[in-house]
N, C-alpha and C positions, 0 to 999 in steps of 0.2 A: 704677679701680674700678668704675665703673657698668658698663660695656662688659661685662665679664663677666660682671656679674650677668643684664645684658639679656640675653647669648647663652645662660645658661644656661637661663633663662626661658622662652625661644622653644624651647629644643629640650625641656626637660620637661615642656613646654605640649601640643606636639603629638600624643602618642599619646591618642586618645578616652579621655576617663573617661564614668564613670555620667551621665547627663542631657544629655551634648551631642549634638551630630548627627553622623553617623557619614557621612565622606564617601564618596561617591555616585562607584558605578563600573557600566562595562559591560565585561563578560569573555566569554571563551570554554573552556569545561570542554574536556576531552582526545578529547571526540568532537564538538567542535563547534558544543555548542549553547551561545545569548548568554543570559547574566543580567544585569540590572540590579537594584541592591540598590534603589532609589526604588520599582519594581514590586515587587521581589519582598517587600515588606514590606508592600504593600498584602493580599495572601492568608496572612501570618501571619508567626512571627516568623523571623529568619534568623541562622543561627548561622557567622559570620566565624572561621574556625579557619585562625590562621597555623602552618606548623610548619618547622622547620629544612632536615632532607633526609628522602627518599624511602629506605626500607630500613633506616635506623639504630634503633636501639630504642626508642628513647624515643619517635619517630614513628610506629613500629610501633605500638606498646604504646596511644598516645592512638588513632590512628585506628580500630583494633580496638574500643577501647571505645565509638566513634562509630556502627560497625557495630553491636553486639553491642545497642546503646540506642538504635537507631534508630525501632523500633517504639513508646516511649516518646516521644520526637521529634516522629513523626508525630502523635501522642495530641493533640497539644497544638497543630497545625496547622504544625509547626517545619521548615525546611529546612537543610542544613547544606551550605556551601561550603568545603573544604578548600584554603586556597592554599600554595604554595610555590612556591621562585626554581627548581625542576627544571623540566629541561626536559617539553616534553609528553609526547615516548616514553619518558621516566623515569616520570611520572605514570601513564600508561597503565598500565605494566607492574605496579606499582605496587598503583594501584585494582585491579585483574584480580587480583592475588594476595591482595589481601586480600578479593575481594567484596563490595566494597562500593557500597552503595546510591544513596552522594552524589555530587553533582560533585568534580570536582579538579580545579582551576585552575590550571594554570602561567602563574607571575609572572617568568621565566628575567631582564627586564628591571628587575624590582624595582617597576614603575611603582602596583601598589596597594600593596606594603610598603611602601614610601616614603609614599605620601600617608595609611597607616594610622601610620607613624615606625618600624616595628618592625620596623628592618633592621638588621640587627648591625654594628659598625662596622667598616671598613676593606671587608670581603667583602659582596658582593649575596647573603645568607643573611637568612632571618625567623628572629627571634627566635619563641618558643614563646609565641603569644597568643590568646585567643577573647573576640571579644565577640560581644554576644545584642544583636541590632538590631530593634527594635520598628517599631511605626510611626512615621511621618514622621523617621526612620531617625536614633529617639533611641537613645542606647546606655542598654539596660539593665544587661548586666553585662560586668562584664572579668575576665578570670583571663588569669594570666600564669605562665609557667616550668611548675613539676611541676604548679601547680594546673590548668591550662590540658591536662592528660593526662587526669584524670577529665571525662567530661560531665554529671556530677549538677547542678555547681551553674547551668551552662550551662542545661540541660533547666529545673532546675526555676524557671527567671529567665524562662523563655517564657512571656507571658502566653498567656490564653485569648481567642479572639473568641467573643463572640455565639453561641450557638448549638453551639458545638466542644465536644466530650467533655470527660469526665472529667479530670483533672491525672494523672497518672500516681505510682507509687509515686515519691517522688526517688530512694532509692538502692536497692541491691542488700540482704536482710536484713542488721543487724548494722550497715549503716553508715548508717542515718536518721537524718537532723539532726531536733534537738530541733523539736517544732510549737509556736507560739506561740499559747496559748489567748486566744478572744474573750471580751471581759468579756460578761457575760449582759446582757441588752435589758432594759428595763422597760417 
């Protein structure tokens, strides 16, 4: 009975959670530019967005939403890396079709997908997960499934650096989350 519990514990604990240190990686995007997570977080938060398959409904909706909100991401000095197990050629076409201003990272062998433990069972395809990674590679926010399609939570979770611009509006009109009032100072 103890062995199944240990196996379940190892599997369920592998997906980085808020407060954990995100696995580091060095990858190349569809244009051949290299990105190293531990270096990127020195200049601002990184949104690591895993999506299952290019040109599918949910993935198109997700990455179009990131494209449409990219100015808000830039205002908080954020960066986006969109990962899929699709090959570079497919992701190049997808990025071009979407006119996306951020990097698309092919991970056909699933190395980064496996490091974050977001691989679907049996096939080398990632589940839909978004991680906001801050200074020292600390995970600030995790969204999965349909919650990862809307970039609002990821954008709001991006901390501002000293000297950064004001935080953007968190959501389009009508979808603004409640704001917690600060207690008055004496």
